[in-house]
C-alpha positions in Angstrom: -13.2 -0.6 4.3 -11.2 -2.3 1.5 -13.5 -1.0 -1.0 -13.4 2.4 0.3 -9.4 2.3 0.1 -9.7 1.0 -3.7 -12.3 3.6 -4.5 -10.0 6.6 -3.0 -6.9 5.0 -4.6 -8.8 5.0 -8.0 -10.0 8.8 -7.7 -6.5 9.7 -6.6 -4.7 7.9 -9.5 -6.7 9.5 -12.4 -5.2 12.5 -14.0 -7.6 15.2 -13.5 -7.2 18.8 -15.1 -6.0 21.2 -12.3 -4.4 24.8 -12.3 -1.4 23.0 -10.5 -0.7 20.4 -13.5 2.7 20.8 -15.2 5.0 18.2 -16.5 8.3 17.6 -14.6 10.9 15.8 -16.5 14.2 14.5 -14.8 16.9 12.0 -15.7 14.9 9.2 -17.4 11.6 9.5 -15.6 8.9 12.0 -16.3 6.4 12.7 -13.7 3.3 14.4 -14.9 0.9 13.8 -12.1 -0.9 17.1 -10.9 0.8 18.3 -7.7 -2.6 18.7 -5.7 -5.8 17.2 -6.5 -8.6 18.8 -4.5 -10.9 16.0 -5.7 -8.9 13.2 -4.2 -8.6 15.1 -0.9 -12.4 15.6 -0.9 -13.0 12.0 -1.9 -11.1 11.1 1.2 -12.8 13.6 3.6 -16.3 13.9 2.0 -15.9 17.7 2.0 -15.5 17.9 5.8 -13.3 21.0 6.2 -12.5 20.4 9.7 -11.4 16.7 8.8 -9.3 18.2 5.8 -7.5 20.7 8.3 -6.7 17.9 10.7 -5.7 15.4 7.8 -3.5 17.8 6.1 -1.8 19.0 9.4 -1.1 15.4 10.0 0.3 15.0 6.7 2.7 17.8 7.2 4.0 16.1 10.5 4.3 12.6 9.3 5.9 13.4 6.0 8.5 15.5 7.6 9.1 12.5 10.3 9.0 9.9 7.3 11.1 11.9 5.0 13.9 12.2 7.5 13.7 8.6 8.4 13.8 7.7 4.8 16.8 9.7 4.1 18.5 8.3 7.2 17.7 4.8 6.2 19.2 5.4 2.7 22.4 6.8 4.2 22.9 3.8 6.4 22.3 1.3 3.4 19.0 0.2 4.9 16.9 0.0 1.8 14.2 -2.4 3.5 13.3 0.4 5.9 13.8 3.1 3.4 11.2 1.4 1.3 8.8 1.3 4.3 9.1 5.0 5.0 8.7 6.2 1.4 5.5 3.8 1.2 4.0 5.7 4.1 4.5 8.9 2.3 3.1 7.5 -0.8 0.0 6.4 1.0 -0.6 9.7 2.9 0.1 11.8 -0.1 -2.9 9.8 -1.9 -5.2 10.7 0.9 -4.3 14.5 1.0 -4.3 14.7 -2.9 -0.6 15.2 -3.2 -0.4 13.3 -6.4 2.9 14.2 -7.7 4.5 13.3 -4.5 2.8 10.0 -4.6 3.7 9.3 -8.0 7.5 10.0 -7.1 7.2 8.0 -3.8 5.8 5.1 -5.9 8.8 5.3 -8.2 11.2 5.4 -5.3 9.3 2.5 -3.6 9.9 0.3 -6.8 13.6 1.2 -6.8 14.0 0.3 -3.2 12.4 -2.8 -3.9 14.7 -3.6 -6.7 17.7 -2.6 -4.3 18.7 0.4 -6.6 20.0 2.5 -3.7 22.2 4.6 -6.2 19.4 5.5 -8.4 17.1 6.1 -5.3 19.6 8.8 -4.1 19.6 10.4 -7.6 15.9 11.3 -7.0 16.1 12.1 -3.5 16.3 16.0 -4.1 13.5 15.8 -6.6 11.3 14.0 -4.2 11.8 16.4 -1.3 11.1 19.4 -3.7 8.0 17.9 -4.6 7.4 17.7 -0.9 8.1 21.4 -0.5 6.1 22.6 -3.5 2.8 20.4 -2.2 3.4 21.8 1.4 3.1 25.3 0.0 -0.1 24.5 -2.0 -1.7 22.6 0.9 -0.8 25.8 3.3 -2.5 28.1 0.7 -5.4 25.8 0.6 -5.8 25.7 4.4 -5.6 29.6 4.4 -8.6 29.7 1.8 -10.9 27.3 3.7 
């Protein structure tokens, strides 16, 4: 089980060519991971289309819920629980191939760990924009399979 997770994480963390690859620079941090990696998704699902549908649908639901909780925790100054919620988004994003969301979430998770609440809030809009963008891509993918 541990090896499988490491293997999936390794595949997901590699930068691969994709029609969705474009650089996004903001403030002082540059996020260049591709938005969606079909290879990463299929490494998780082993190409099982039904499992892909279920995993992506669950991703939509959990990301919405965890995103709201993340934002609420930040507004309340609860950086510890904010970190937990953004970590969940990062992990789920790696499984569905939402590489840029995972990249931004990792950055936010590190900021939470160092208790830089104000800096986290600066990247909040970018984070939710990336989630919206990958949601559009994943919905298109679901229509194609």
